[in-house]
C-alpha positions in Angstrom: 5.8 15.8 114.4 8.1 18.4 113.5 7.1 22.1 113.5 6.9 23.8 110.2 8.2 27.3 110.4 7.2 29.8 107.8 9.9 30.6 105.3 11.3 34.0 105.4 12.0 35.8 102.2 15.4 37.0 101.9 15.8 40.7 101.3 17.0 41.0 97.8 19.2 44.0 97.4 18.9 45.6 93.9 21.8 47.5 92.7 21.2 51.0 91.3 21.7 49.6 87.8 19.1 46.9 88.2 16.7 49.4 89.7 17.3 51.6 86.7 16.7 48.7 84.3 13.5 47.6 86.0 12.3 51.2 86.2 13.1 51.7 82.5 11.3 48.5 81.5 8.3 49.5 83.6 8.3 52.9 82.1 8.6 51.6 78.6 5.7 49.2 79.3 3.6 52.0 80.7 4.5 54.2 77.7 3.7 51.5 75.2 0.5 50.6 77.1 -0.6 54.2 77.2 0.4 54.6 73.5 -1.7 51.6 72.6 -4.6 52.8 74.6 -4.4 56.2 73.0 -4.8 54.6 69.6 -7.5 52.3 70.9 -9.4 55.2 72.4 -9.2 57.0 69.0 -6.9 59.8 70.0 -5.0 59.3 66.7 -8.2 59.1 64.7 -11.5 57.4 65.3 -11.5 53.6 64.8 -14.4 51.9 63.1 -16.7 50.2 65.6 -18.3 46.8 65.3 -21.5 48.1 63.7 -19.5 50.0 61.0 -17.5 46.9 60.2 -20.6 44.9 59.8 -22.0 47.4 57.3 -18.9 48.0 55.2 -19.5 50.3 52.2 -17.0 50.5 49.4 -16.9 52.6 46.3 -18.1 50.5 43.4 -17.9 51.4 39.7 -21.1 51.9 37.7 -21.1 49.5 34.7 -22.5 50.2 31.2 -23.9 47.3 29.3 -24.8 46.8 25.6 -28.2 45.4 24.5 -26.7 41.9 24.6 -25.3 42.4 28.1 -21.7 43.0 27.2 -19.7 45.4 29.3 -19.0 48.6 27.4 -17.5 50.8 30.0 -17.5 52.1 33.6 -17.9 55.3 35.6 -15.7 55.2 38.7 -13.4 57.0 41.1 -11.8 53.6 41.8 -12.4 50.9 39.3 -14.0 48.3 41.5 -16.7 45.6 41.0 -17.8 43.2 43.8 -17.6 39.4 43.4 -19.0 36.7 45.7 -16.7 34.3 47.5 -18.3 31.3 45.7 -17.1 32.9 42.4 -13.5 32.8 43.4 -11.7 29.8 41.9 -9.8 27.7 44.4 -6.4 28.2 42.7 -6.9 32.0 43.1 -7.5 31.6 46.9 -4.6 29.2 47.2 -2.2 31.6 45.3 -3.1 34.4 47.7 -2.6 32.4 50.9 0.6 30.7 49.7 2.1 34.1 48.7 0.7 36.6 51.2 -0.2 34.7 54.4 0.6 31.0 54.6 -0.6 30.8 58.2 -3.9 32.6 57.4 -6.1 29.8 58.6 -4.1 29.5 61.9 -4.0 33.0 63.3 -6.8 35.3 64.5 -5.8 38.3 62.3 -2.2 38.8 63.6 0.7 36.6 62.9 3.0 36.9 65.9 6.1 35.6 64.2 5.7 38.2 61.4 5.1 40.9 64.0 8.3 40.1 65.8 10.2 40.4 62.6 8.6 43.8 61.9 9.4 45.0 65.5 13.1 44.1 65.4 13.9 44.7 61.7 11.6 47.4 60.6 11.0 49.5 63.7 14.2 49.1 65.7 16.6 48.6 62.8 14.8 50.8 60.3 15.0 48.2 57.6 11.8 48.9 55.6 12.8 46.3 52.9 12.3 43.5 55.4 8.6 43.4 54.8 5.5 44.5 56.6 4.6 41.3 58.2 1.0 41.9 57.3 -1.6 39.1 57.3 -4.4 39.1 54.8 -6.7 40.5 57.5 -4.2 43.3 58.3 -4.0 44.1 54.6 -7.8 44.1 54.4 -7.9 46.6 57.3 -5.4 48.8 55.3 -7.4 48.4 52.1 -10.6 49.4 53.8 -9.5 52.4 55.8 -6.2 53.4 54.3 -3.2 55.0 56.2 -2.6 58.4 57.5 0.5 60.4 58.0 1.6 60.6 61.6 5.2 61.8 61.0 7.9 59.6 62.3 5.4 57.5 64.2 3.3 56.7 61.1 4.4 53.1 60.6 3.8 52.3 64.3 0.5 54.1 64.7 -0.9 52.6 61.4 0.3 49.1 62.3 -1.4 49.2 65.7 -4.6 50.7 64.2 -4.7 47.9 61.6 -4.0 45.3 64.2 -7.0 46.5 66.3 -9.2 46.6 63.2 -8.0 43.2 62.0 -9.0 41.5 65.3 -12.4 43.1 65.1 -12.8 41.9 61.6 -11.8 38.3 62.7 -14.4 38.5 65.4 -17.2 39.5 62.9 -16.4 37.6 59.7 -15.4 34.0 58.8 -12.1 33.3 57.1 -14.0 32.8 53.8 -15.8 36.2 54.2 -12.4 37.9 54.9 -11.0 36.4 51.7 -14.0 37.7 49.8 -13.7 41.1 51.3 -10.0 41.2 50.6 -10.4 40.3 46.9 -13.1 42.9 46.5 -11.0 45.8 48.0 -7.4 45.0 47.2 -5.7 47.5 44.7 -4.3 46.0 41.5 -2.3 47.7 38.7 -3.7 50.6 36.6 -5.9 52.1 39.3 -8.0 48.9 39.5 -9.7 47.8 42.7 -11.0 44.4 43.3 -10.4 41.1 41.5 -13.4 41.3 39.2 -12.3 44.6 37.7 -8.7 43.3 37.4 -9.8 40.1 35.7 -11.8 42.0 33.2 -9.1 44.6 32.6 -6.1 42.4 32.1 -7.7 39.2 30.8 -11.2 40.2 29.6 -12.9 37.5 31.6 -14.8 37.1 34.8 -13.1 36.1 38.1 -14.6 32.7 38.1 -13.0 32.0 34.7 -9.5 32.9 35.6 -7.1 30.0 34.9 -4.1 29.2 37.2 -1.6 31.3 35.4 -3.9 34.3 35.2 -4.7 34.1 38.9 -1.0 33.8 39.8 -0.2 36.9 37.6 -2.8 39.0 39.4 -1.8 37.8 42.9 1.8 38.4 42.0 1.1 42.0 41.2 -0.1 42.7 44.7 3.4 42.9 46.1 4.0 46.1 44.1 1.2 47.0 41.7 3.3 49.3 39.5 6.5 47.3 39.6 4.7 44.1 38.6 2.1 45.7 36.2 1.7 43.0 33.5 0.9 45.6 30.9 3.9 47.8 31.5 6.5 45.2 32.6 5.5 41.8 31.2 8.9 40.2 31.8 9.0 41.3 35.4 5.4 40.2 35.9 6.1 36.8 34.4 9.0 36.3 36.9 6.8 37.3 39.8 4.0 35.0 38.6 6.4 32.1 38.7 7.4 33.1 42.2 3.7 32.7 43.2 3.5 29.3 41.4 6.6 28.3 43.3 5.0 29.3 46.6 1.9 27.3 45.8 4.1 24.3 45.0 6.2 24.8 48.2 3.2 24.8 50.5 1.3 22.0 48.9 -1.3 23.9 46.9 0.1 22.9 43.5 1.4 19.5 42.5 4.9 19.5 41.1 3.9 18.2 37.6 1.3 21.1 37.3 3.8 23.6 38.6 6.4 22.5 35.9 3.8 22.9 33.2 2.5 26.3 34.4 5.8 28.0 34.9 6.8 27.7 31.3 3.6 29.1 29.9 3.9 32.7 28.4 2.1 35.7 29.8 -1.1 36.0 27.7 -2.9 39.3 28.4 -6.2 40.4 26.8 -6.2 44.0 28.0 -9.4 46.0 28.2 -9.1 49.5 29.4 -12.4 51.2 30.4 -11.4 54.8 30.2 -13.5 57.9 29.3 -11.5 58.4 26.1 -10.9 54.8 25.1 -12.9 51.6 24.5 -16.0 51.2 22.5 -18.5 54.1 22.2 -16.7 56.8 24.2 -18.9 59.6 22.9 -22.0 57.7 23.7 -20.8 56.9 27.2 -20.1 60.6 27.7 -23.6 61.5 26.7 -25.1 58.7 28.8 -23.3 59.9 31.9 -24.9 63.3 31.6 -28.4 61.8 31.1 -28.0 59.3 33.9 -26.8 62.0 36.4 -30.0 64.0 35.7 -32.1 60.9 36.3 -30.3 60.0 39.5 -30.9 63.4 40.9 -34.6 62.5 40.9 -34.2 59.2 42.7 -33.6 58.3 46.3 -32.5 55.1 48.1 -34.8 53.5 50.7 -32.8 55.3 53.4 -33.4 58.7 51.7 -29.8 59.0 50.4 -29.1 60.1 46.8 -27.5 57.7 44.4 -23.9 58.3 43.4 -22.9 57.4 39.8 -19.3 56.8 40.8 -19.7 55.0 44.1 -22.9 52.9 44.1 -22.1 50.1 41.7 -25.1 50.8 39.4 -25.8 48.8 36.2 -26.9 50.8 33.2 -28.5 48.7 30.4 -28.5 50.4 27.0 -29.8 49.7 23.5 -26.4 49.8 21.9 -25.5 46.8 19.7 -21.9 46.1 20.7 -20.8 44.6 17.4 -22.6 47.2 15.3 -20.9 49.9 17.4 -17.5 48.4 16.7 -18.2 48.2 12.9 -19.6 51.8 12.9 -16.4 53.0 14.5 -14.3 51.0 12.0 -16.2 52.4 9.1 -15.8 56.0 10.3 -12.1 55.5 10.8 -11.6 54.0 7.3 -13.6 56.7 5.6 -12.3 59.7 7.5 -8.7 58.7 7.1 -9.2 58.7 3.3 -11.4 61.8 3.3 -9.0 63.9 5.4 -6.2 63.1 2.8 -8.5 64.0 -0.1 -9.5 67.2 1.8 -5.9 68.4 2.4 -4.7 67.5 -1.1 -7.7 69.4 -2.7 -6.7 72.6 -0.9 -3.1 72.3 -2.0 -0.3 74.6 -0.8 -2.4 77.4 0.6 -5.1 75.9 2.8 -7.3 78.2 4.9 -6.0 76.9 8.3 -2.6 78.4 7.4 -4.0 81.9 7.1 -2.7 84.3 9.7 -6.0 86.0 10.3 -7.9 82.7 11.0 -5.2 81.6 13.4 -5.2 84.9 15.3 -8.9 84.8 15.7 -8.7 81.2 16.9 -6.1 82.2 19.4 -8.2 85.0 20.8 -11.1 82.7 21.2 -9.0 80.0 23.0 -9.4 79.2 26.7 -5.7 79.8 27.2 -5.8 83.3 25.7 -8.9 84.3 27.7 -7.4 82.9 30.9 -4.2 84.9 30.6 -6.1 88.0 29.6 -8.3 87.7 32.7 -5.1 87.4 34.7 -4.0 90.8 33.5 -1.4 89.8 30.9 -0.7 92.1 28.0 -1.5 90.9 24.5 2.3 90.7 23.7 2.9 88.6 26.8 -0.1 86.3 25.9 1.0 85.8 22.3 4.6 85.1 23.4 3.3 82.5 25.8 1.0 80.9 23.2 3.9 80.7 20.7 6.4 79.2 23.2 7.3 75.6 22.1 7.3 72.5 24.2 7.1 68.8 23.7 3.6 67.7 23.1 1.6 64.9 21.5 -0.7 65.7 18.6 -3.4 63.6 17.0 -3.0 62.5 13.4 -4.6 59.7 11.4 -2.5 56.5 11.6 -0.4 57.6 14.5 0.2 60.2 17.3 2.9 62.8 16.7 5.3 63.7 19.5 7.0 66.9 18.5 8.1 70.3 19.7 5.2 72.7 19.2 3.4 75.7 20.8 -0.3 76.1 21.7 -0.6 78.2 18.6 0.9 75.3 16.5 -1.6 72.9 18.2 -4.6 75.1 17.4 -3.5 75.5 13.8 -2.9 71.7 13.5 -6.4 70.8 14.8 -8.2 73.5 12.7 -7.7 71.3 9.6 -9.4 68.2 10.8 -12.7 67.0 9.5 -15.0 65.4 12.0 -18.1 63.2 11.8 -21.3 62.3 13.6 -23.2 59.1 12.8 -26.2 57.5 14.5 -28.0 54.3 13.7 -31.4 53.6 15.3 -34.2 51.1 15.2 -37.1 53.0 13.5 -39.9 51.0 15.3 -38.7 52.0 18.8 -36.1 54.7 18.4 -33.5 52.4 20.1 -30.0 53.6 19.3 -27.9 50.8 18.0 -24.7 52.7 17.4 -23.4 56.2 18.1 -20.2 57.7 16.7 -19.9 61.2 18.0 -16.5 62.1 16.5 -13.2 60.9 15.2 -11.3 60.6 18.5 -12.7 61.3 21.9 -9.3 61.9 23.5 -8.6 64.9 21.3 -12.1 66.0 20.1 -14.5 66.0 23.0 -17.3 67.7 21.2 -20.1 65.3 20.4 -21.5 65.6 16.8 -24.5 63.4 17.4 -26.4 65.6 19.9 -24.3 68.7 20.7 -23.6 69.9 17.2 -26.4 71.5 15.2 -25.6 72.2 11.6 -27.6 73.2 8.5 -29.1 70.1 7.0 -29.1 71.0 3.3 -31.0 68.9 0.9 -32.0 66.3 3.6 -34.9 68.7 4.2 -36.3 68.2 0.7 -38.2 65.0 1.6 -40.3 67.1 4.1 -41.3 69.4 1.2 -42.3 66.5 -1.0 -44.1 64.8 1.9 -46.1 67.9 2.5 -46.9 68.1 -1.3 -48.2 64.5 -1.4 -50.2 65.0 1.7 -51.7 68.1 0.1 -52.8 66.0 -2.9 -50.2 67.1 -5.4 -49.7 64.3 -7.9 -46.1 62.8 -7.6 -46.1 62.8 -11.4 -46.6 66.5 -11.6 -43.9 67.9 -13.8 -41.9 71.0 -12.9 -39.5 72.9 -15.1 -35.8 72.9 -14.1 -35.5 76.6 -15.0 -34.2 79.1 -12.5 -36.8 81.5 -11.2 -36.2 84.8 -9.5 -38.6 85.3 -6.6 -39.7 88.4 -4.8 -36.8 90.0 -3.1 -34.4 89.0 -5.8 -33.8 85.5 -4.6 -32.8 83.1 -7.4 -32.2 79.6 -6.2 -29.9 77.6 -8.5 -28.8 74.0 -8.9 -25.5 72.7 -7.9 -23.0 71.2 -10.4 -21.1 72.5 -13.3 -23.1 70.8 -16.1 -25.1 73.1 -18.3 -28.8 72.5 -17.8 -31.5 72.3 -20.4 -33.9 75.1 -19.4 -36.8 73.3 -21.2 -36.5 70.1 -19.3 -39.2 69.1 -16.9 -39.1 66.5 -14.2 -41.7 64.9 -11.9 -41.3 65.2 -8.2 -39.8 61.6 -7.9 -37.0 62.4 -10.3 -36.5 65.9 -8.8 -36.0 64.4 -5.3 -33.7 61.7 -6.6 -31.5 64.2 -8.4 -31.9 66.8 -5.6 -32.9 69.6 -7.9 -33.0 72.8 -6.0 -35.1 74.8 -8.4 -37.9 72.3 -8.4 -37.9 71.8 -4.6 -38.5 75.5 -4.2 -41.3 75.5 -6.8 -43.0 72.5 -5.0 -42.8 74.5 -1.7 -44.5 77.5 -3.3 -47.2 75.1 -4.7 -47.9 73.5 -1.4 -47.4 76.6 0.7 -44.7 77.5 3.1 -47.0 77.2 6.1 -48.1 73.7 5.1 -44.4 72.7 4.8 -43.6 74.1 8.2 -46.6 72.3 9.7 -45.5 69.0 8.1 -42.0 69.5 9.5 -43.6 70.1 13.0 -45.5 66.8 12.8 -42.2 65.1 11.9 -40.6 66.5 15.1 -38.4 69.1 13.4 -37.6 72.1 15.6 -40.5 74.4 16.2 -38.4 77.5 15.4 -37.6 76.6 11.8 -36.8 79.7 9.7 -40.1 80.7 8.0 -38.6 81.5 4.7 -38.8 79.7 1.3 -35.0 79.0 1.5 -35.9 76.3 4.0 -36.6 74.1 1.0 -32.9 73.9 0.5 -32.1 73.1 4.1 -31.2 76.3 5.9 -32.6 74.8 9.1 -30.1 73.6 11.7 -30.5 70.2 13.4 -28.5 67.6 15.2 -27.7 64.2 13.8 -29.9 62.5 16.4 -32.9 64.7 15.7 -32.7 64.3 12.0 -32.7 60.5 12.4 -35.7 60.8 14.6 -37.6 62.8 11.9 -36.9 60.2 9.2 -38.0 57.3 11.3 -41.6 57.7 10.4 -41.0 56.6 6.8 -40.4 53.0 8.0 -42.6 53.1 11.1 -46.2 53.6 9.8 -45.7 57.3 9.7 -45.0 57.5 13.4 -41.9 59.5 14.6 -39.8 58.0 17.4 -37.4 59.8 19.6 -34.0 58.3 20.0 -33.7 56.4 23.3 -30.7 54.5 24.5 -31.2 53.6 28.2 -33.6 50.8 29.0 -33.1 50.4 32.8 -31.0 51.3 35.7 -30.3 48.6 38.4 -28.7 49.0 41.8 -25.8 46.8 42.8 -28.2 44.2 44.1 -29.9 43.9 40.7 -33.1 45.8 41.7 -34.5 48.0 38.9 -34.7 51.6 40.2 -35.7 53.1 36.8 -36.9 51.8 33.4 -37.6 53.5 30.1 -39.9 52.9 27.2 -39.9 54.2 23.6 -41.6 57.6 22.9 -43.6 57.3 19.7 -45.8 60.0 18.1 -49.1 59.9 16.3 -48.8 59.4 12.5 -47.2 62.4 10.9 -48.5 61.5 7.4 -50.7 58.9 5.7 -49.5 55.4 4.8 -50.0 56.3 1.1 -47.7 59.2 1.5 -45.2 57.1 3.4 -45.1 54.5 0.5 -44.7 57.2 -2.1 -41.8 58.8 -0.2 -40.0 55.5 0.3 -40.2 54.8 -3.4 -39.0 58.3 -4.3 -36.0 57.9 -1.9 -35.3 54.4 -3.2 -34.9 56.1 -6.6 -32.3 58.5 -5.0 -30.2 55.4 -4.2 -30.9 53.5 -7.4 -30.5 56.3 -10.0 -29.9 59.6 -8.1 -27.4 61.4 -6.0 -26.7 58.3 -3.8 -26.3 55.9 -6.7 -22.6 55.2 -5.7 -24.1 52.9 -3.0 -24.8 50.7 -6.0 -22.1 51.2 -8.5 -19.1 51.8 -6.2 -20.0 49.9 -3.0 -22.1 47.2 -4.7 -24.7 47.2 -1.9 -27.6 44.9 -2.9 -29.7 45.9 0.1 -33.1 47.5 0.0 -32.1 51.1 0.8 -33.8 54.5 0.5 -31.9 57.6 1.2 -31.1 61.3 0.8 -27.9 63.2 0.4 -27.3 66.7 1.6 -24.8 69.5 1.0 -25.0 72.9 2.6 -24.0 76.4 1.3 -20.3 76.9 0.6 -19.8 73.1 1.0 -19.5 73.4 4.8 -21.5 70.3 5.7 -22.1 66.9 4.0 -25.0 64.7 5.0 -26.5 61.3 4.2 -29.7 59.7 5.5 -29.8 56.0 4.9 -33.1 54.1 5.4 -33.6 50.4 5.5 -36.7 48.6 6.7 -35.2 48.0 10.2 -32.5 50.7 10.5 -32.3 54.5 10.0 -28.9 56.0 9.7 -27.8 59.6 9.6 -24.2 60.7 8.9 -22.7 64.2 9.0 -19.2 65.3 8.0 -17.5 68.6 8.1 -15.1 70.8 10.1 -15.8 72.3 13.5 -14.5 75.6 12.3 -17.4 77.2 10.3 -14.9 79.4 8.4 -13.4 76.3 6.8 -15.6 74.4 4.4 -14.8 71.7 1.8 -12.7 73.1 -1.1 -15.3 72.0 -3.7 -18.7 70.4 -4.1 -16.9 67.4 -5.6 -15.2 66.7 -2.2 -17.9 68.2 0.1 -21.1 66.8 -1.4 -22.9 64.4 1.0 -22.4 61.6 -1.5 -18.6 61.9 -1.1 -18.2 63.2 2.5 -20.9 61.4 4.5 -22.4 58.6 2.5 -19.2 56.3 2.4 -19.3 55.8 6.1 -22.8 54.4 5.9 -21.7 52.3 2.8 -18.7 50.8 4.6 -20.8 50.0 7.7 -23.4 48.2 5.5 -20.7 46.2 3.8 -19.4 45.1 7.1 -22.8 44.2 8.4 -23.6 42.3 5.1 -20.6 40.1 5.8 -21.8 39.2 9.3 -24.8 36.8 9.6 -25.9 38.2 13.0 -27.2 41.3 11.1 -29.3 39.4 8.6 -32.5 40.8 10.2 -31.3 44.2 9.1 -29.3 43.6 6.0 -31.7 41.1 4.3 -34.9 43.0 5.2 -37.0 44.2 2.2 -39.4 47.1 1.9 -43.0 46.1 1.5 -44.2 46.4 -2.1 -46.2 49.6 -2.6 -49.9 49.4 -3.1 -51.3 49.4 -6.6 -52.6 52.9 -6.0 -49.0 54.1 -5.2 -47.6 52.3 -8.2 -50.1 54.1 -10.4 -49.3 57.4 -8.8 -45.6 57.0 -9.6 -46.1 55.6 -13.1 -44.7 58.5 -15.1 -41.7 59.2 -17.4 -38.6 60.4 -15.5 -38.3 63.5 -17.6 -40.2 65.5 -20.2 -38.9 68.2 -22.5 -41.1 71.2 -23.6 -42.2 70.8 -27.2 -41.6 73.4 -29.8 -44.8 75.5 -29.1 -44.1 75.5 -25.4 -40.6 76.6 -25.9 -41.8 79.3 -28.4 -44.4 80.8 -26.1 -42.5 80.4 -22.8 -41.3 83.8 -21.7 -38.2 84.5 -19.8 -39.0 84.3 -16.1 -39.3 87.6 -14.2 -39.4 88.0 -10.4 -42.3 86.1 -8.9 -44.3 86.5 -5.7 -44.6 83.7 -3.3 -47.0 80.9 -4.5 -46.9 82.4 -8.0 -44.9 81.1 -11.0 -45.5 82.9 -14.3 -46.6 80.4 -17.0 -45.8 80.5 -20.6 -48.6 81.4 -23.1 -49.0 77.8 -24.2 -49.6 76.6 -20.7 -52.1 79.4 -20.1 -54.0 78.4 -23.3 -53.8 74.7 -22.3 -55.2 75.6 -18.9 -58.3 77.1 -20.4 -59.4 73.7 -21.7 -58.9 71.9 -18.4 -62.1 70.7 -16.8 -63.0 71.7 -13.2 -63.1 68.8 -10.8 
């Protein structure tokens, strides 16, 4: 045996240089180790723990749906809607992996090869164009928690933070779940977050229906969402899409023959922008937002937290008919474009909005003037500022104008514009089917359906006649058209320039159809002012109506929505319904957290009265002030209605009634100092009625509205037919004209009768 002696280690002598190198490396290692631990321990900001990562919460947009379930708009801070992994088409997933992280299924959140590239090129060499080396999981960490500014160390600190979070995510979630989370959080172009919102915005389709080219386009935009925005830079986006397709082909996700076919297809966008100002029903969505916010303030989640309209991904289901809403907006635009031109031409060279005094008053009432005055500016300084010109975009029909103008110029420009409010509701429930609050929400925020209250003119007259019929006054009672001066010197007159025959008498049906002012007031005196006000109250008119006889001519002020509500009873068994437009609110899981039902009153008048009034208002359309619905617009539909024009032609109204739809339209200016230049232009039949007529024409051409357009009023009962069986007019005979004295001032509820009528009255039998 041989002895085995232990080996002796030779003393290795280190040169000072080697010692320095080793010490430096050890120091660097310790520094980086401590640096890493400082991030891990949260010294640079707290990192999400496992529990927080298991319960990820992301802002989700609240969606607004029409009655048929079509998406109308969203409320959001970030436009984001969640989608399940199972709804992601395979070619979308393949496009993402092939382009963003080809080794996604191999690593555990961090791709070491990419990190080495980042370390040497980006960190040491400062080449930021070399790429970030991020995996899908690292990008997800960034999408979820964002990045902070740490000065020169920002990129290193953020990368380490994301690496720690990424590994935690990989420990908690499967690869499929990570893909799903990624697609629900990644930012796309145009402030859009998540694949579902991006699919809807750029291609008007759900994620599951994205085809290969659409999926590649959206994935391609992830490299730089602005640079490759398919809306702004279609050519650039197309080239980037083809890079994605090439990557898919390169890594075996797309066969060569499919790649060749796909890369030559054009970029085919179907852009849908859900903004507050754009899209369908912007005024309605603005009003809905206010109402829903009030409702949410009364609701709590199971954990006691309040709901957030912009973050909680709620679903709002409304009564709006999407197609009818589109047609109503089209009708408004067509009519208002023509009416605005007629309005300006009628005023000629010296329109009121060019008057210096009106402009000065408008300037003094403007927000800009008041703000500068509050800041201590002198009037001279304020006016100088408001007249200083700059480049600005102004609204005009047909196009936007980009020109050099001042705030004063802008105010003067917008003073001339007519505006409109129109609502269409289902009379049996009050369900709002369309809502047009103005001519352009971007430039005119004020809603003319609920916010604006204007004098309603002759649209109040049906209330007077309803009260009369309810009080037992025969619809065939004849009234003279003559003007009467009442106590206080008030002498209501009829509109129009035609000379009237003072000896002509009309029954109530004709008087309503022709909207004769003098007769409406006489009927009010016969039935009694208090009875008229009580009838109006039953029909849900405001409780504070002016208690004066002039109310017969429409001095009351109401909103478009409230007036529609009041007329609903004529086709709803006398019952008045309040407009309602929200049926239910669901949380993001589909649970109903609030639901809403119609609000229907007791009958406001008898069925006999209802039938009488419908027949009288049908006559308004067939032979009266709304007859242009027949002779100009050739509408064959069963329609009853009433036009309205207010004092000095400031407001034009039309109420259109069909068996299954009540429509109210208002037209006028927002500046009460500027009315229509003449009754010819401003009368409701010219300013408001055409919007309804155009809408009905469009609905008549679409079979989906047959239930509305082809509906017929029920035939009136034999009793009602007998009640209305009278001549449309009757002229005083010779003796009546001979003995009729010139009218003198009358007291309320008293109209002086001619001698002949007094004599005739002596021979009437008492009932």
